[in-house]
Biotite code that builds the C-alpha atoms (Angstrom):
import biotite.structure as struc

atoms = struc.array([
    struc.Atom([26.433, 6.035, 17.983], chain_id="A", res_id=1, res_name="ASN", atom_name="CA", element="C"),
    struc.Atom([25.788, 2.493, 18.762], chain_id="A", res_id=2, res_name="GLN", atom_name="CA", element="C"),
    struc.Atom([27.213, -0.583, 16.974], chain_id="A", res_id=3, res_name="THR", atom_name="CA", element="C"),
    struc.Atom([24.920, -2.593, 14.707], chain_id="A", res_id=4, res_name="THR", atom_name="CA", element="C"),
    struc.Atom([24.883, -5.541, 17.231], chain_id="A", res_id=5, res_name="GLU", atom_name="CA", element="C"),
    struc.Atom([23.697, -3.180, 19.953], chain_id="A", res_id=6, res_name="GLN", atom_name="CA", element="C"),
    struc.Atom([20.880, -2.057, 17.620], chain_id="A", res_id=7, res_name="ILE", atom_name="CA", element="C"),
    struc.Atom([19.883, -5.571, 16.789], chain_id="A", res_id=8, res_name="ILE", atom_name="CA", element="C"),
    struc.Atom([19.717, -6.340, 20.547], chain_id="A", res_id=9, res_name="ASP", atom_name="CA", element="C"),
    struc.Atom([17.535, -3.236, 21.207], chain_id="A", res_id=10, res_name="LEU", atom_name="CA", element="C"),
    struc.Atom([15.019, -4.051, 18.517], chain_id="A", res_id=11, res_name="LEU", atom_name="CA", element="C"),
    struc.Atom([12.181, -6.300, 19.044], chain_id="A", res_id=12, res_name="LYS", atom_name="CA", element="C"),
    struc.Atom([11.376, -9.389, 17.172], chain_id="A", res_id=13, res_name="ASN", atom_name="CA", element="C"),
    struc.Atom([8.153, -9.603, 14.978], chain_id="A", res_id=14, res_name="PHE", atom_name="CA", element="C"),
    struc.Atom([6.591, -12.955, 14.465], chain_id="A", res_id=15, res_name="SER", atom_name="CA", element="C"),
    struc.Atom([2.969, -11.745, 13.721], chain_id="A", res_id=16, res_name="GLY", atom_name="CA", element="C"),
    struc.Atom([1.812, -13.829, 16.671], chain_id="A", res_id=17, res_name="GLN", atom_name="CA", element="C"),
    struc.Atom([2.794, -11.959, 19.712], chain_id="A", res_id=18, res_name="GLY", atom_name="CA", element="C"),
    struc.Atom([1.162, -9.072, 21.469], chain_id="A", res_id=19, res_name="CYS", atom_name="CA", element="C"),
    struc.Atom([3.073, -6.513, 19.364], chain_id="A", res_id=20, res_name="MET", atom_name="CA", element="C"),
    struc.Atom([1.040, -5.343, 16.364], chain_id="A", res_id=21, res_name="SER", atom_name="CA", element="C"),
    struc.Atom([2.772, -4.685, 12.970], chain_id="A", res_id=22, res_name="PHE", atom_name="CA", element="C"),
    struc.Atom([2.394, -0.831, 13.056], chain_id="A", res_id=23, res_name="PRO", atom_name="CA", element="C"),
    struc.Atom([3.767, -0.675, 16.669], chain_id="A", res_id=24, res_name="GLN", atom_name="CA", element="C"),
    struc.Atom([6.705, -2.847, 15.663], chain_id="A", res_id=25, res_name="TRP", atom_name="CA", element="C"),
    struc.Atom([7.434, -0.685, 12.501], chain_id="A", res_id=26, res_name="LYS", atom_name="CA", element="C"),
    struc.Atom([7.112, 2.588, 14.501], chain_id="A", res_id=27, res_name="GLN", atom_name="CA", element="C"),
    struc.Atom([9.479, 1.321, 17.422], chain_id="A", res_id=28, res_name="GLU", atom_name="CA", element="C"),
    struc.Atom([11.933, -0.067, 14.989], chain_id="A", res_id=29, res_name="SER", atom_name="CA", element="C"),
    struc.Atom([12.235, 3.113, 12.842], chain_id="A", res_id=30, res_name="PHE", atom_name="CA", element="C"),
    struc.Atom([12.411, 5.281, 15.975], chain_id="A", res_id=31, res_name="ALA", atom_name="CA", element="C"),
    struc.Atom([15.432, 3.117, 17.352], chain_id="A", res_id=32, res_name="THR", atom_name="CA", element="C"),
    struc.Atom([17.009, 3.064, 13.927], chain_id="A", res_id=33, res_name="LEU", atom_name="CA", element="C"),
    struc.Atom([16.727, 6.710, 13.201], chain_id="A", res_id=34, res_name="GLU", atom_name="CA", element="C"),
    struc.Atom([18.205, 7.789, 16.554], chain_id="A", res_id=35, res_name="SER", atom_name="CA", element="C"),
    struc.Atom([20.994, 5.014, 16.443], chain_id="A", res_id=36, res_name="SER", atom_name="CA", element="C"),
    struc.Atom([23.167, 6.732, 13.746], chain_id="A", res_id=37, res_name="GLY", atom_name="CA", element="C"),
    struc.Atom([23.468, 3.418, 11.921], chain_id="A", res_id=38, res_name="VAL", atom_name="CA", element="C"),
    struc.Atom([23.648, 3.823, 8.073], chain_id="A", res_id=39, res_name="SER", atom_name="CA", element="C"),
    struc.Atom([20.268, 3.406, 6.450], chain_id="A", res_id=40, res_name="LYS", atom_name="CA", element="C"),
    struc.Atom([22.012, 1.069, 4.015], chain_id="A", res_id=41, res_name="ALA", atom_name="CA", element="C"),
    struc.Atom([22.152, -1.494, 6.929], chain_id="A", res_id=42, res_name="LEU", atom_name="CA", element="C"),
    struc.Atom([18.536, -1.199, 7.871], chain_id="A", res_id=43, res_name="TRP", atom_name="CA", element="C"),
    struc.Atom([17.475, -3.837, 5.640], chain_id="A", res_id=44, res_name="TYR", atom_name="CA", element="C"),
    struc.Atom([19.648, -6.552, 7.058], chain_id="A", res_id=45, res_name="SER", atom_name="CA", element="C"),
    struc.Atom([18.938, -5.343, 10.635], chain_id="A", res_id=46, res_name="ILE", atom_name="CA", element="C"),
    struc.Atom([15.161, -5.466, 10.050], chain_id="A", res_id=47, res_name="LEU", atom_name="CA", element="C"),
    struc.Atom([15.260, -8.749, 8.311], chain_id="A", res_id=48, res_name="LEU", atom_name="CA", element="C"),
    struc.Atom([17.040, -10.264, 11.230], chain_id="A", res_id=49, res_name="LYS", atom_name="CA", element="C"),
    struc.Atom([14.261, -9.171, 13.630], chain_id="A", res_id=50, res_name="LYS", atom_name="CA", element="C"),
    struc.Atom([11.458, -10.642, 11.520], chain_id="A", res_id=51, res_name="VAL", atom_name="CA", element="C"),
    struc.Atom([10.929, -14.248, 12.744], chain_id="A", res_id=52, res_name="THR", atom_name="CA", element="C"),
    struc.Atom([8.685, -17.271, 11.818], chain_id="A", res_id=53, res_name="ALA", atom_name="CA", element="C"),
    struc.Atom([6.130, -17.206, 10.858], chain_id="A", res_id=54, res_name="PRO", atom_name="CA", element="C"),
    struc.Atom([6.019, -13.590, 9.786], chain_id="A", res_id=55, res_name="ALA", atom_name="CA", element="C"),
    struc.Atom([9.384, -14.075, 7.814], chain_id="A", res_id=56, res_name="VAL", atom_name="CA", element="C"),
    struc.Atom([7.507, -16.604, 5.573], chain_id="A", res_id=57, res_name="THR", atom_name="CA", element="C"),
    struc.Atom([5.224, -13.681, 4.409], chain_id="A", res_id=58, res_name="LYS", atom_name="CA", element="C"),
    struc.Atom([8.170, -11.757, 2.835], chain_id="A", res_id=59, res_name="ILE", atom_name="CA", element="C"),
    struc.Atom([8.335, -12.580, -0.917], chain_id="A", res_id=60, res_name="SER", atom_name="CA", element="C"),
    struc.Atom([11.612, -13.795, -2.369], chain_id="A", res_id=61, res_name="GLN", atom_name="CA", element="C"),
    struc.Atom([11.506, -10.615, -4.641], chain_id="A", res_id=62, res_name="GLU", atom_name="CA", element="C"),
    struc.Atom([11.582, -8.363, -1.569], chain_id="A", res_id=63, res_name="ALA", atom_name="CA", element="C"),
    struc.Atom([14.417, -10.308, 0.101], chain_id="A", res_id=64, res_name="ILE", atom_name="CA", element="C"),
    struc.Atom([16.357, -10.147, -3.213], chain_id="A", res_id=65, res_name="SER", atom_name="CA", element="C"),
    struc.Atom([15.667, -6.316, -3.679], chain_id="A", res_id=66, res_name="SER", atom_name="CA", element="C"),
    struc.Atom([17.289, -5.636, -0.407], chain_id="A", res_id=67, res_name="LYS", atom_name="CA", element="C"),
    struc.Atom([14.842, -2.776, 0.097], chain_id="A", res_id=68, res_name="GLU", atom_name="CA", element="C"),
    struc.Atom([13.237, -1.858, 3.430], chain_id="A", res_id=69, res_name="VAL", atom_name="CA", element="C"),
    struc.Atom([10.121, -0.677, 1.728], chain_id="A", res_id=70, res_name="ASP", atom_name="CA", element="C"),
    struc.Atom([9.448, -3.864, -0.090], chain_id="A", res_id=71, res_name="ARG", atom_name="CA", element="C"),
    struc.Atom([10.046, -6.025, 3.013], chain_id="A", res_id=72, res_name="ILE", atom_name="CA", element="C"),
    struc.Atom([7.576, -3.711, 5.054], chain_id="A", res_id=73, res_name="LEU", atom_name="CA", element="C"),
    struc.Atom([5.042, -3.828, 2.130], chain_id="A", res_id=74, res_name="ALA", atom_name="CA", element="C"),
    struc.Atom([4.840, -7.566, 2.196], chain_id="A", res_id=75, res_name="ASP", atom_name="CA", element="C"),
    struc.Atom([4.428, -7.485, 6.081], chain_id="A", res_id=76, res_name="LEU", atom_name="CA", element="C"),
    struc.Atom([2.016, -4.689, 5.875], chain_id="A", res_id=77, res_name="GLU", atom_name="CA", element="C"),
    struc.Atom([-0.159, -6.638, 3.391], chain_id="A", res_id=78, res_name="ARG", atom_name="CA", element="C"),
    struc.Atom([-0.490, -9.522, 5.908], chain_id="A", res_id=79, res_name="GLN", atom_name="CA", element="C"),
    struc.Atom([-0.415, -7.929, 9.269], chain_id="A", res_id=80, res_name="TYR", atom_name="CA", element="C"),
    struc.Atom([-1.697, -4.408, 9.211], chain_id="A", res_id=81, res_name="ASN", atom_name="CA", element="C"),
    struc.Atom([-5.489, -5.042, 8.923], chain_id="A", res_id=82, res_name="SER", atom_name="CA", element="C"),
    struc.Atom([-7.382, -4.291, 12.290], chain_id="A", res_id=83, res_name="SER", atom_name="CA", element="C"),
    struc.Atom([-8.785, -7.818, 12.037], chain_id="A", res_id=84, res_name="ARG", atom_name="CA", element="C"),
    struc.Atom([-5.395, -9.421, 12.146], chain_id="A", res_id=85, res_name="ILE", atom_name="CA", element="C"),
    struc.Atom([-4.253, -7.056, 15.105], chain_id="A", res_id=86, res_name="ILE", atom_name="CA", element="C"),
    struc.Atom([-7.375, -7.756, 17.107], chain_id="A", res_id=87, res_name="SER", atom_name="CA", element="C"),
    struc.Atom([-6.950, -11.508, 16.588], chain_id="A", res_id=88, res_name="ALA", atom_name="CA", element="C"),
    struc.Atom([-3.332, -11.387, 17.949], chain_id="A", res_id=89, res_name="ALA", atom_name="CA", element="C"),
    struc.Atom([-4.511, -9.446, 20.952], chain_id="A", res_id=90, res_name="ILE", atom_name="CA", element="C"),
    struc.Atom([-7.281, -11.791, 21.705], chain_id="A", res_id=91, res_name="PHE", atom_name="CA", element="C"),
    struc.Atom([-4.886, -14.740, 21.404], chain_id="A", res_id=92, res_name="LYS", atom_name="CA", element="C"),
    struc.Atom([-2.546, -13.189, 24.042], chain_id="A", res_id=93, res_name="VAL", atom_name="CA", element="C"),
    struc.Atom([-5.497, -12.532, 26.296], chain_id="A", res_id=94, res_name="HIS", atom_name="CA", element="C"),
    struc.Atom([-6.731, -16.078, 26.011], chain_id="A", res_id=95, res_name="MET", atom_name="CA", element="C"),
    struc.Atom([-3.324, -17.407, 26.722], chain_id="A", res_id=96, res_name="SER", atom_name="CA", element="C"),
    struc.Atom([-3.228, -15.600, 30.031], chain_id="A", res_id=97, res_name="ALA", atom_name="CA", element="C"),
    struc.Atom([-5.890, -17.893, 31.293], chain_id="A", res_id=98, res_name="GLY", atom_name="CA", element="C"),
    struc.Atom([-8.805, -16.974, 33.498], chain_id="A", res_id=99, res_name="LYS", atom_name="CA", element="C"),
    struc.Atom([-8.290, -13.851, 35.537], chain_id="A", res_id=100, res_name="ILE", atom_name="CA", element="C"),
    struc.Atom([-10.508, -13.863, 38.826], chain_id="A", res_id=101, res_name="PRO", atom_name="CA", element="C"),
    struc.Atom([-13.169, -11.068, 39.133], chain_id="A", res_id=102, res_name="ASP", atom_name="CA", element="C"),
    struc.Atom([-12.059, -8.869, 42.053], chain_id="A", res_id=103, res_name="PRO", atom_name="CA", element="C"),
    struc.Atom([-15.713, -8.079, 42.878], chain_id="A", res_id=104, res_name="ASP", atom_name="CA", element="C"),
    struc.Atom([-16.838, -11.614, 43.228], chain_id="A", res_id=105, res_name="PHE", atom_name="CA", element="C"),
    struc.Atom([-13.655, -13.673, 43.739], chain_id="A", res_id=106, res_name="GLU", atom_name="CA", element="C"),
    struc.Atom([-11.617, -11.278, 45.809], chain_id="A", res_id=107, res_name="TRP", atom_name="CA", element="C"),
    struc.Atom([-9.800, -14.060, 47.638], chain_id="A", res_id=108, res_name="ALA", atom_name="CA", element="C"),
    struc.Atom([-8.439, -15.329, 44.198], chain_id="A", res_id=109, res_name="ASN", atom_name="CA", element="C"),
    struc.Atom([-8.010, -11.808, 42.766], chain_id="A", res_id=110, res_name="SER", atom_name="CA", element="C"),
    struc.Atom([-4.758, -10.398, 41.416], chain_id="A", res_id=111, res_name="LEU", atom_name="CA", element="C"),
    struc.Atom([-5.336, -7.555, 43.766], chain_id="A", res_id=112, res_name="LEU", atom_name="CA", element="C"),
    struc.Atom([-4.612, -9.075, 47.277], chain_id="A", res_id=113, res_name="PRO", atom_name="CA", element="C"),
    struc.Atom([-5.398, -5.774, 48.972], chain_id="A", res_id=114, res_name="HIS", atom_name="CA", element="C"),
    struc.Atom([-8.850, -5.493, 47.481], chain_id="A", res_id=115, res_name="HIS", atom_name="CA", element="C"),
    struc.Atom([-11.765, -6.069, 49.682], chain_id="A", res_id=116, res_name="THR", atom_name="CA", element="C"),
    struc.Atom([-15.371, -5.986, 48.741], chain_id="A", res_id=117, res_name="PRO", atom_name="CA", element="C"),
])
């Protein structure tokens, strides 16, 4: 079994703005927590540490006070589980990558230096 600190380090942060979607973050977090041997009673505080701004502002004070994982996840799900939100986050990450040269027409600038037309 791993320590709580090790589990916190293993889990990814969720901000709602990166390339990781909420469903993916939730699945990976639960898989890590379930295999960790850490008591379910600690999951609430561990997960709450991994939700960063601006996503953390979407968790209601009632959910935080309840200390229930399901209530925190329900608040995040309401905000971040729609395909529109997920698509927008993916698009934003692609746009931030900048122009990617077309290997067929700009082979000299391409990310594939071995490619020849």
